[in-house]
N, C-alpha and C positions, 0 to 999 in steps of 0.2 A: 504493500500500500504506500502510495506516495505521501510525502509530508502534507501536501495541499489537500489530498483526499482525507487524510487523518484529521486535519483541522476542520474540514467541512463536516465530517462525521461527529466530531466533538461538539461543534456548534449546534448541530441538529439535535444531539442528545440533550444538551443543556436547554435548548429551546423547548423540547418536549417536557423536560422536568418542570420548567417555569410554567408552561401551559397547564400541566397537571396540578400544580400548586394553586394557580389561580382558580381552576375549575373546582378544586376542593373548597376553597374559601367561599366562592360564589354559591356552591351547593349548600354550605352550612348556613348561608344567609337567606336561602329561598323560603318563601312562605309555603304553607301546606297546600295551597291550590296549585295543581299541576299545570305546567305550561303558562303560568301567569308571568307577565313581565317583572323582572326583578330589578329594583332600584339599587344602584351601587352603594347607596347610603342606608339600605335597610339594616335594621339590627339583626344579629344572628338569632336564628330560631331557638337554638340550644345554647344558652349563655354559659360560658366557661368561668369567667371571672366573678368573684363574689360581689354582691350588692353591698356597698358601704353603709347603706341605711341612713343617709343624712335626713335629719328632721329639722325643720326651720323653727327657730325661736325668734320672734319678731323683736324682742328686746335687744338682740345682738346680731341682727341681720341687716345687710345693705344690698341694694342693687347697684352694681358697677357697670357702666356702659362706656365702651371704648370707642373713640373716634366717630361720634354720631354726626359726621360732617358731610357737606355736599360732595367733596372730592372723593369720599369713600362710599357713598350710598346713593347718589343721585345720577340720573341720566345726563345731567348737566356737568357732572364732575369729571375731573381729569383722568380718573382710572376706570371709567364706566366700560370701556371696551374690553377690559380684562376681568372686571368683577361683576358686570351687569347681569350676566346669565345666572350666577350664583345668588346675587341679591334678589333677583326676581323669583328664582326657584324656591328659595326659603321664605319668601314673603317677609323679608327682613324688616322693612320699615313698618308695615302694619303690625307685625309681632312686637316690635319695640314699643309702639304706641300702647299696646295692651299691657306690656310689662310696666311702663311708666304709670299707667292708670292704676294698675293693681298695687304697685309699690306705694303710690300716693295714698290710696285708700287704706292700705295697711299701716301707714304712718311710719314706714321704715326710711332710713336715709337713702338718698339717691346721689351717687357720686359719678361724675364725668371725668374720664381720663382722656384728654384731647391730644391731638398731634399737630404741632405747629412747627414750621420752619421759618426762621428769621434770616435776613440777608447774610449775616455772618456764618450761618450754618452751611451755606452754599460754598464757603471757602475751605471746607474740610478737605484734607489731603488724601483720604482713602475712604472706602466704603464697600459694603456687600452688594450683591446684584440688585435686590429689590430696593435697597437704600439708594443706589445710584439711579435706578429707574424713577423713584419718587422725586429725586432732585431734578432729573431731566424733564419730568412732567410738571414741575413746579407745584407739586401737590401741597395743599395746606399752607401755602405761603402767606406770611404776614409781613408788613413793612417794618416791624420792630416790636420788641417786647413791651414797650411803653406807649404804644399808640394803637388806636383802633381805626386809623385812617385806611380806607379801602377794604375794611373787613366786611361790611354789610354786603351781602350778595356774592361774596367771593367763595372760592372752593373751601376755604378754611372755616367758613361760618357753619353753624349748626343747621341741620335739616329743618326746613320751615315747619314740617309736621310735628317736630319734637320741641320746638322753641318754647311753646307755652308751658311745657313741663320743666324745661331747663331754666327758664327765666322767671320762675315763680317766687324767687327770693329765698327759697329753702334748699334747692338743689346745690350740692357742693361741686364747683368746677375747679379741678386741680390744675396745678401748673402743668405744662406740656411734657409728655414723654417724648424722647427724641428718636429712639430707634423702635424697639418693640416692647420692652418690659417697663414696669413702673419704677425701676431703680433710679431714674433720673428725675422723677417728679415727686410730689408730696402725697400721693394716693394713700400709701401705708400710714403716714402720719395722720391724715384726715380720718381714716377708718379707725385707727386706734383711739383717737380723741373722741370718737362716738361710741367707744367700747364695743366695737364690732369685731366678731371673729368668725362670722358666717357670711359668705359672699355669694350672691347670684350674679353670674357673669354673662355679659352679652356685648355685641358690637362687632367691630371690624379690626383686622381681618383674622379669620379663624386660625390659620396656621402661623400667623405672625404675631400681632399684638395680643390677640386673645389668648393664644397658647402661652406666650411669654408672660403675660400677666398671671395666668393660671399657675404656671410653674413657680413664679416668684412668690405669689401669695401662699402656695402650699408649703414652700420651703420655710416660710416665716410663721407657720403654724395656723393659718386660716383654713377653714373648711369651705370648700368651693364647689358649687354646682354650675355647670355651663348649660345655657339654654340653647339647645342644638339647632333650633330653627329661628333663632334670633342672632345668628352669626352667619357670615358668608365669606367667600374668599375668591382669589383670582383663579382663573382657568387658563393655563398657558401650555405650550408644547412640553415644558418641563414637568407638568403634572397638574392635578386638580388639588388645589390647596385646601378646599373644604373637606375632601375625603381624607387627605393626610391628617388634618387636624382631628376629624371625627374619630379616627382610629386611636389617636393618642388620648383624646378625651376619655374614651372608654377604658383605657388603661390606667389613667392617673387621677381623674377628677373624682370628687366625692359623690357627685351626681351628674348625670347627663339627662336633662329633662327637656320636654317640649314646652312651648309657651302655654299650651292648655294645662299641662301638669303643674307648671310653675304658678300660674294664676290660681289654680285650685288649692295648691299648698299655701299660698299667701292668704287666701280666704279662710282657710281652716286653721291657720297658725294662731 
């Protein structure tokens, strides 16, 4: 057998193995109905990992919403061409409205962790792929940390549908996070000052800022549930960010709930 033939055979063998692995995963996630279309986001029919059993206590719970801004969630935003499909599929904005309404009714703190870039941020000397893309798209740009000039109607502004909840004089708007996690802003301080140790997490983007916030909060001892249909992510040739995040949420979050489940839990808490 020639070296070239051997290489082709090895690639075929590995491709077959990968296909079998994918088929096994998809089969495990299929619903009972035969021949029904299977969503790539469907929960596994037979759960392997244990349910952490998170139960909300409204005296120590907050809703944290990440980047509820035009550039991240609106057809008018700079990233719509890569996030729009996922935002639409998950009904992200309508579900966020329901979460805001439920949180306000329950009387729990609502905390916003926004993403802003100022002119000096664009002078950074290096960055990761999505970070560079955001800079190139001029996402969430503001003219400076001490001015709101040009903010109204810009991509950095909050979604119009959500502003009435955010601008009610009670919602906590944190300083901006700069990459993905809340390490660079005051979200943790604000939560601790409210004696919060349970977090309901939602917003953008699922595999970036949401997952990074989740991991950081968990490492600091918070109990965190992610609302799976109140997050969304980019779909690009490199992969589906929402699917990547959903898999990790199942592995590490204390809860992975739908908006319906979350609203019900808040009503019963």
